[in-house]
C-alpha positions in Angstrom: 117.6 77.7 81.0 120.2 80.1 80.0 122.7 81.6 82.3 123.5 84.4 79.8 123.2 88.0 80.9 120.0 89.6 79.3 120.4 92.8 77.5 117.7 94.9 76.0 117.7 98.3 74.1 115.2 101.0 73.3 115.4 104.1 71.2 113.3 107.1 72.0 113.7 110.6 70.4 117.0 110.4 68.5 118.6 109.2 65.3 119.3 105.6 66.2 123.0 106.1 65.5 123.7 104.6 69.1 122.2 101.2 67.9 124.2 101.6 64.8 127.4 102.1 66.7 126.7 99.1 68.9 126.4 97.1 65.7 129.7 98.4 64.6 131.6 96.3 67.1 131.5 94.0 64.0 132.6 90.4 64.6 132.8 90.9 68.3 129.2 90.8 68.3 129.5 86.8 68.0 131.8 86.9 71.0 129.3 89.1 73.0 126.4 86.9 71.8 128.2 84.0 73.6 127.7 86.0 76.9 124.5 87.9 76.5 121.0 87.1 75.2 119.5 90.2 73.3 115.8 90.2 74.5 114.9 93.4 73.0 116.9 95.0 70.3 116.8 95.8 66.3 118.6 92.3 66.1 115.6 90.5 67.5 112.8 93.0 66.6 111.1 92.1 69.9 108.8 95.0 71.0 108.1 94.2 74.4 110.8 94.0 77.2 110.7 91.5 80.0 113.2 91.6 82.9 116.8 92.0 82.0 120.2 92.6 83.4 121.2 95.5 81.3 119.1 98.0 79.4 120.5 100.4 77.0 118.4 103.6 76.3 119.2 106.0 73.4 117.5 109.2 72.6 115.8 112.0 74.5 112.1 112.3 75.8 109.9 114.5 73.7 106.4 113.0 74.0 104.1 111.2 76.2 104.9 107.8 74.6 108.6 108.2 75.3 107.8 108.9 78.9 105.8 105.7 79.2 108.4 103.6 77.3 111.1 104.9 79.4 109.2 104.2 82.7 108.2 100.6 81.6 111.8 100.0 80.6 113.4 101.1 83.7 110.9 98.7 85.7 112.4 95.8 83.8 116.2 96.7 83.9 118.3 96.0 86.7 121.0 98.2 85.4 119.9 101.1 83.0 122.5 102.9 80.9 121.8 106.2 79.1 123.5 106.0 75.8 124.7 108.9 73.7 124.2 112.7 73.8 120.4 112.5 73.3 119.8 110.4 76.2 122.2 112.1 78.4 121.5 115.9 77.7 118.8 116.0 75.0 121.2 116.1 72.1 120.1 117.6 68.7 116.4 117.0 69.4 116.6 119.5 72.5 117.4 122.3 70.1 113.5 122.7 70.0 113.8 123.7 73.7 114.8 127.3 72.7 111.7 127.7 70.7 108.1 127.8 72.1 106.2 124.5 71.2 103.4 126.5 69.5 106.1 128.3 67.3 107.7 124.8 66.5 104.3 123.5 65.4 103.4 126.4 63.4 106.7 126.5 61.5 106.4 122.8 60.6 102.8 122.4 59.9 101.3 125.8 59.1 103.9 128.0 57.8 106.8 126.2 56.5 107.9 126.0 53.1 106.0 123.5 50.9 103.2 122.7 53.4 100.1 121.7 51.7 96.8 121.5 53.6 98.3 123.6 56.7 96.8 122.0 59.8 98.6 120.9 63.2 97.9 117.0 63.6 95.6 116.4 66.4 94.9 112.7 65.9 94.4 110.8 69.0 96.8 108.1 68.1 99.7 110.5 68.0 101.5 110.8 71.3 101.3 114.2 73.0 104.5 116.4 72.7 106.1 117.5 76.0 106.8 121.2 76.5 110.5 120.3 75.9 112.9 117.6 75.2 114.1 116.0 78.4 117.3 113.9 79.2 116.4 110.4 80.5 117.8 111.1 83.9 115.2 113.7 84.3 112.4 111.0 84.1 114.0 107.8 85.6 117.1 106.8 87.6 120.0 106.0 85.4 122.9 103.8 86.7 125.5 104.6 84.0 126.1 107.1 81.2 127.8 106.3 77.8 128.7 109.6 76.3 129.3 110.3 72.7 127.3 111.1 69.7 127.2 108.3 69.2 129.5 106.5 71.6 132.1 104.6 69.6 131.9 100.7 69.1 134.9 100.5 71.3 133.2 102.2 74.0 130.1 99.9 73.9 132.6 96.9 73.9 134.8 98.3 76.6 131.7 99.1 78.8 130.0 95.9 78.2 132.9 93.7 78.8 133.8 95.4 81.9 130.2 94.8 83.2 130.2 91.2 82.0 133.5 90.5 83.8 132.2 92.1 87.0 134.3 95.1 87.0 132.8 98.8 87.4 132.9 100.1 83.9 135.7 102.6 83.2 136.2 104.4 80.0 139.7 105.7 79.0 139.7 109.4 78.1 140.9 108.4 74.4 137.6 106.5 73.8 135.4 109.4 74.7 134.7 111.7 71.6 131.7 113.4 69.8 131.9 112.8 66.0 
């Protein structure tokens, strides 16, 4: 039986940059692995989440599958952290919020440059799009927010080590930036 802190990650509507930034902690990941067990992440390729201590969620909520994934993830995470601009405020994906959904679909699948066989996909396997992109805190309770686009590796490191050492995470101003 392990006494390591269990950490899980999930990505919704975003670019996966926050996960890449977490990996940018470089050799410190070995030190982190001594204290945590990644039970769901790109490092493990495990798709289902069991109960964990810390959940890191990146990306906004743009379709029915994102809503389901986020709600299930929240059920399994003692602490849930919104990571990056997309999770916190919808980020770049929320630019579609300024154009009606029908117009977005029309431009993408019917009238866009280079479109062949114009039709809007309606396969039942595709998740239904929501009327807009939502930040994660509008769907579930979030315990902490890690700002940035993406948050720098040092932000992840400071945040996680604070939590692991029993401190309330405190990010100095100089660590917070948007690249």
